[in-house]
C-alpha positions in Angstrom: -6.3 20.3 -41.7 -4.4 19.5 -38.7 -5.0 15.6 -38.9 -5.3 15.6 -42.8 -1.3 16.8 -42.4 -0.4 14.3 -39.8 -2.2 11.5 -42.5 -0.2 12.5 -45.1 3.1 10.6 -43.3 1.3 8.4 -41.4 4.8 6.8 -40.4 6.8 10.0 -39.4 3.5 11.1 -37.5 3.9 7.7 -35.7 7.3 7.5 -34.9 6.9 11.7 -33.3 4.8 10.2 -31.0 6.5 7.5 -29.5 8.5 10.0 -27.0 5.1 11.0 -25.9 3.4 7.7 -25.7 6.0 6.1 -23.7 6.5 9.0 -21.7 2.9 9.4 -20.7 2.8 5.2 -20.5 5.6 5.4 -17.9 4.5 8.6 -16.2 1.1 6.6 -15.7 2.6 3.1 -14.7 5.0 5.2 -12.0 2.2 6.8 -10.4 0.2 3.2 -9.9 3.1 1.5 -8.7 3.1 4.8 -6.1 -0.7 4.5 -5.5 -0.6 0.8 -5.4 2.0 0.8 -2.1 0.2 3.6 -0.6 -2.7 1.2 -0.6 -1.0 -1.6 0.7 0.5 0.9 3.3 -3.3 1.9 4.6 -4.8 -1.6 4.2 -1.6 -2.2 6.9 -2.3 0.7 9.0 -5.8 -0.2 9.1 -5.4 -3.7 10.5 -3.1 -2.7 12.9 -5.3 0.4 14.1 -4.2 3.8 13.5 -5.0 4.9 17.4 -3.1 2.0 19.1 -0.1 1.0 20.5 1.6 -2.5 19.5 4.0 -4.2 22.0 5.6 -7.1 20.7 8.3 -9.6 22.4 11.3 -10.3 20.8 12.0 -14.1 21.7 14.9 -15.9 22.6 15.9 -18.4 19.2 17.8 -21.0 21.4 18.8 -21.8 25.6 22.1 -19.3 25.5 20.1 -16.6 24.0 17.5 -17.3 26.4 19.6 -17.3 29.1 21.9 -14.1 28.6 18.1 -12.4 27.9 16.9 -13.6 31.2 20.5 -12.5 33.3 19.0 -9.0 32.4 15.5 -9.2 31.8 12.3 -11.3 32.8 10.7 -10.7 29.2 7.2 -9.5 28.3 5.0 -10.3 31.6 1.6 -9.8 33.2 3.2 -7.3 35.5 4.1 -5.0 32.4 0.3 -5.5 31.5 -0.7 -4.1 34.7 1.8 -1.4 34.9 1.1 0.0 31.5 -2.8 -0.3 32.0 -2.1 1.5 35.8 0.3 4.5 34.7 -0.1 5.2 30.9 -3.3 8.0 30.5 -5.5 8.0 27.7 -5.9 4.3 27.4 -9.5 3.4 26.0 -8.6 -0.5 25.6 -6.1 -2.8 26.5 -5.2 -6.6 26.2 -2.4 -9.2 26.8 -1.5 -11.6 23.8 -0.4 -15.4 24.4 -0.1 -17.4 21.1 1.2 -20.3 20.0 1.2 -22.8 17.3 -0.7 -25.8 17.9 0.8 -29.4 17.6 -2.5 -30.9 16.4 -6.0 -30.0 15.1 -9.6 -31.9 14.5 -10.7 -31.7 12.2 -8.1 -32.2 10.5 -6.7 -30.3 7.9 -4.5 -30.0 4.9 -3.7 -26.4 4.9 -1.5 -25.0 7.5 -2.6 -25.4 11.3 -4.2 -22.4 12.5 -2.7 -20.2 15.5 -4.0 -20.1 18.6 -4.7 -16.8 20.5 -5.7 -16.0 23.9 -6.7 -12.2 24.2 -9.4 -10.3 26.6 -12.3 -9.5 24.9 -11.4 -6.3 24.1 -9.1 -7.4 21.4 -12.4 -7.3 18.8 -12.6 -3.0 20.1 -8.9 -2.5 19.7 -8.6 -4.5 16.3 -12.6 -2.7 15.1 -12.8 -6.9 14.4 -16.3 -7.7 12.5 -18.3 -11.2 12.7 -19.9 -12.9 10.1 -21.8 -15.4 12.3 -22.4 -15.5 16.1 -20.8 -13.4 18.2 -17.3 -12.6 20.0 -16.9 -14.2 23.6 -17.7 -12.3 26.7 -15.9 -11.1 29.6 -17.5 -13.6 31.5 -16.7 -16.2 29.6 -13.1 -15.3 29.9 -13.4 -15.2 33.4 -14.7 -18.7 33.8 -12.2 -19.9 31.4 -14.9 -21.3 29.4 -13.7 -23.6 26.4 -15.0 -21.1 23.7 -13.3 -19.5 20.7 -13.9 -17.3 17.3 -12.8 -18.7 14.0 -10.8 -16.6 11.5 -12.4 -16.9 7.9 -9.9 -19.0 6.8 -9.6 -21.3 9.9 -13.3 -21.9 9.5 -13.1 -23.0 6.1 -9.9 -25.4 6.4 -11.7 -27.0 9.4 -15.3 -26.7 9.4 -16.2 -26.2 5.6 -18.3 -23.9 4.6 -21.4 -25.4 6.2 -22.2 -23.3 9.6 -19.5 -23.2 12.1 -21.6 -22.2 15.3 -22.1 -24.5 17.8 -19.7 -26.8 16.6 -16.2 -28.4 18.4 -12.7 -28.0 17.1 -10.2 -29.6 19.1 -6.5 -27.7 19.5 -4.4 -30.2 21.2 -5.9 -32.5 24.3 -9.1 -29.9 24.3 -12.5 -29.1 22.8 -13.4 -25.4 21.9 -16.8 -24.7 20.6 -17.2 -22.1 18.4 -19.2 -19.2 19.1 -18.4 -16.9 16.3 -16.4 -16.2 12.7 -14.5 -13.1 12.3 -15.0 -11.4 8.5 -12.1 -12.0 6.3 -9.0 -9.4 7.1 -6.9 -7.8 4.3 -4.1 -9.7 3.6 -1.1 -6.5 3.8 1.8 -7.2 5.2 2.8 -7.0 9.0 4.9 -3.7 9.6 8.5 -4.7 10.4 8.4 -4.7 14.1 5.4 -6.9 14.3 5.1 -10.5 14.4 3.7 -11.5 11.0 0.8 -14.2 11.4 -2.5 -14.9 8.9 -5.1 -12.9 10.8 -7.7 -15.0 8.4 -6.2 -18.1 10.1 -6.4 -18.2 13.4 -8.3 -19.6 16.8 -9.3 -16.8 19.1 -9.7 -17.8 22.6 -10.4 -16.0 26.2 -7.1 -15.1 27.0 -7.6 -17.0 30.9 -8.8 -20.2 29.1 -5.8 -20.3 27.3 -3.3 -20.0 29.7 -4.8 -22.8 32.0 -6.0 -25.2 29.4 -3.1 -25.1 26.8 0.5 -25.9 27.2 3.1 -24.3 24.7 5.6 -27.0 24.0 8.3 -24.5 23.2 7.5 -22.1 26.6 10.4 -22.5 27.9 11.9 -20.0 24.9 9.2 -17.6 25.4 7.7 -15.1 27.9 5.0 -15.1 30.0 3.0 -13.0 27.2 4.2 -12.5 23.9 2.5 -9.3 23.3 -0.1 -6.5 24.2 -2.7 -4.2 22.3 -3.5 -0.9 23.6 -5.8 1.2 22.0 -6.1 4.9 22.9 -8.7 7.9 23.4 -9.6 10.2 20.6 -7.4 13.4 20.8 -4.5 11.4 22.4 -1.1 11.0 20.8 -0.8 7.6 20.4 3.3 8.7 19.4 3.4 10.5 22.8 2.4 6.9 24.7 4.6 5.1 23.3 7.4 7.3 24.9 5.5 6.1 28.3 5.2 2.9 27.6 8.8 2.7 26.5 9.9 4.2 29.5 8.2 1.7 31.4 9.2 -1.2 30.1 12.9 -0.1 29.8 12.9 0.2 33.5 12.0 -3.3 34.1 13.9 -4.8 31.3 16.6 -2.9 31.8 17.4 -2.0 28.3 18.0 -5.8 27.4 16.3 -4.9 24.1 13.8 -8.4 24.0 10.5 -6.0 23.4 9.4 -3.8 20.3 6.6 -0.9 20.3 4.9 -0.5 17.2 2.8 2.5 16.6 0.6 2.5 13.5 0.2 6.5 13.6 3.9 6.8 12.9 4.5 4.4 10.6 1.9 6.0 8.6 3.9 8.9 8.9 7.4 7.5 7.8 5.3 5.8 4.9 3.8 9.2 3.5 7.6 10.9 3.5 8.9 7.9 1.6 5.9 7.1 -1.0 6.3 11.2 -1.5 10.2 11.0 -1.9 9.2 7.9 -4.3 6.8 9.2 -6.5 8.8 12.5 -6.8 11.5 10.6 -8.6 9.4 8.3 -10.6 7.4 11.4 -11.5 11.1 12.9 -12.8 12.4 9.7 -14.7 9.1 9.5 -16.6 9.3 13.2 -17.4 12.7 12.6 -18.9 10.9 10.4 -21.8 8.3 13.3 -22.0 10.9 15.8 -22.1 12.6 14.0 -25.3 8.9 13.6 -27.0 9.0 17.1 -27.0 12.2 17.6 -28.4 11.4 15.2 -31.1 8.2 17.2 -32.1 10.0 20.4 -32.0 12.7 18.8 -34.6 9.9 17.1 -36.9 7.7 20.7 -37.2 10.8 22.5 -37.7 11.2 19.7 -40.8 7.7 20.2 -41.6 8.2 24.2 -41.8 11.1 23.7 -44.6 9.0 21.1 -46.4 5.9 22.9 -46.8 8.1 26.7 -47.0 6.3 26.9 -50.1 2.7 26.1 -48.7 3.2 28.8 -46.5 4.3 31.5 -49.1 1.0 31.0 -51.1 -1.1 31.2 -48.0 0.5 34.3 -47.1 0.1 35.7 -50.1 -3.4 35.2 -50.5 -4.3 36.7 -47.3 -3.5 34.0 -44.4 -2.1 36.5 -41.3 0.5 35.0 -39.2 -1.5 34.0 -36.6 -3.1 32.0 -38.7 0.1 29.8 -39.6 1.0 30.3 -36.0 -2.3 28.3 -35.6 -2.0 26.0 -38.0 1.3 24.6 -37.2 0.6 24.4 -33.6 -2.5 22.7 -33.9 -0.8 19.9 -35.5 1.9 20.0 -32.9 -0.5 19.5 -30.3 -2.6 16.8 -32.3 0.8 14.8 -32.1 1.0 15.6 -28.5 -2.9 14.9 -27.7 -2.9 11.4 -29.9 1.0 10.2 -28.6 -1.1 10.9 -25.2 -4.0 9.1 -25.9 -1.8 6.0 -26.7 0.5 6.5 -23.9 -2.7 6.2 -21.4 -3.5 3.0 -23.0 0.0 1.7 -22.8 0.3 3.0 -19.5 -2.5 1.0 -18.0 -1.1 -2.4 -20.0 2.3 -1.8 -18.2 1.0 -1.2 -14.7 -0.9 -4.6 -15.8 2.6 -6.4 -16.9 4.0 -5.0 -13.3 1.6 -6.0 -11.0 1.1 -9.7 -12.6 4.6 -10.2 -13.2 6.8 -8.4 -10.2 4.0 -9.0 -7.6 3.3 -5.2 -6.7 0.0 -3.5 -5.9 -1.1 -0.9 -8.5 -3.6 1.3 -9.0 -4.2 3.4 -11.7 -6.0 6.4 -10.5 -8.1 9.2 -12.5 -5.6 11.8 -11.4 -2.5 9.9 -12.6 -4.3 9.5 -15.8 -5.3 13.6 -16.0 -1.4 14.6 -14.9 0.1 12.3 -17.5 -2.3 13.5 -20.7 -2.3 17.0 -19.6 1.7 17.4 -19.2 2.1 15.7 -22.6 -0.6 18.3 -24.1 1.0 21.2 -22.6 4.8 19.9 -23.7 3.6 19.9 -27.3 2.4 22.9 -27.0 5.6 24.1 -25.3 7.7 22.8 -27.9 5.4 23.5 -31.0 5.6 27.3 -30.6 8.6 27.8 -32.2 8.5 26.2 -34.9 5.2 27.9 -35.5 6.5 31.2 -35.0 9.4 30.6 -37.4 7.0 29.4 -40.4 5.1 32.9 -39.4 8.0 34.9 -39.8 9.1 33.5 -43.5 8.8 36.1 -46.1 5.8 35.4 -48.6 7.8 36.4 -51.4 10.7 34.5 -50.6 8.6 31.7 -49.2 7.0 31.1 -52.8 10.3 31.2 -54.9 11.5 28.6 -52.1 12.8 25.5 -54.1 
């Protein structure tokens, strides 16, 4: 009965549903943006390591800035690395990092030149790196400064193609390095703002001693002795407390020169979750306004319907329909409007989410929970705003209703 009543006035029913369609679509799209941003942040945190503490050198841009910094601080050095390793409790693994951009590589590539990174073998453990071929270099190879390397997935393809790379050689500046392993592709989430960004797939990772002894960085006069330190703390150790100890040690040697940053992924995750929560509340509130407008539209059209069908209501009451039957009839029609509008709105939300992802470049993830919440709210609003018109219809006096023209 409810469906047939709606189909009698198809255009009017569709126009009434528009508020629900746009409201549900907006809720689904807004929640998909929130979920996409959260997934992107979790990917970044997963890359950096939730139990890690990362120290980055802030290197000078020119000679004047360098001289001003060096008058205060020696920059990030191996001495800092040893001080942290010896004095900070709860460290499971730690490695310095030295990296630079090679001037030339062989085989030649038309793509972006890979970065050369020198680290200790525990770098793999700290960053939870997986290998798709070969192995990571060993502590013994690092001690002997052997000319070996591990390639990121993009560096391997750009330099050596899709064939097996193990045992082959790549030339970085004037030194040949033998490939002993290839790392699995890593997620391409953006780095934290305070961490120097680089393509983690387009890298050549070599033993730290080999990099320090075999390669000269042309811009070394502008750079610190090392440019980063990765720390992994043991389970149960608070990485945020560890950050405070690390800052205190570095502040004493760097004399508050501001030439380093300490990043704690666990702290970033906590901040991001708070931001995402606030963002979600704002977005849902904005989308909820559309649903509210849709509910008002349903109430308005149902009140008009009651007036149009006053005579019908009187006849139904006269032949035995109770007030509850009349309420159920009009409430069913109101809820059907919101259900059909909600279903169309879900499809609209999917499409809107896809368009936002393609056109704006934002990651979006439509979750089952977002669809359920949007649909549930639309049905609830239809029920809520349909009650008053249904009760008004049920209260009509049968005799007066039959006489109504």
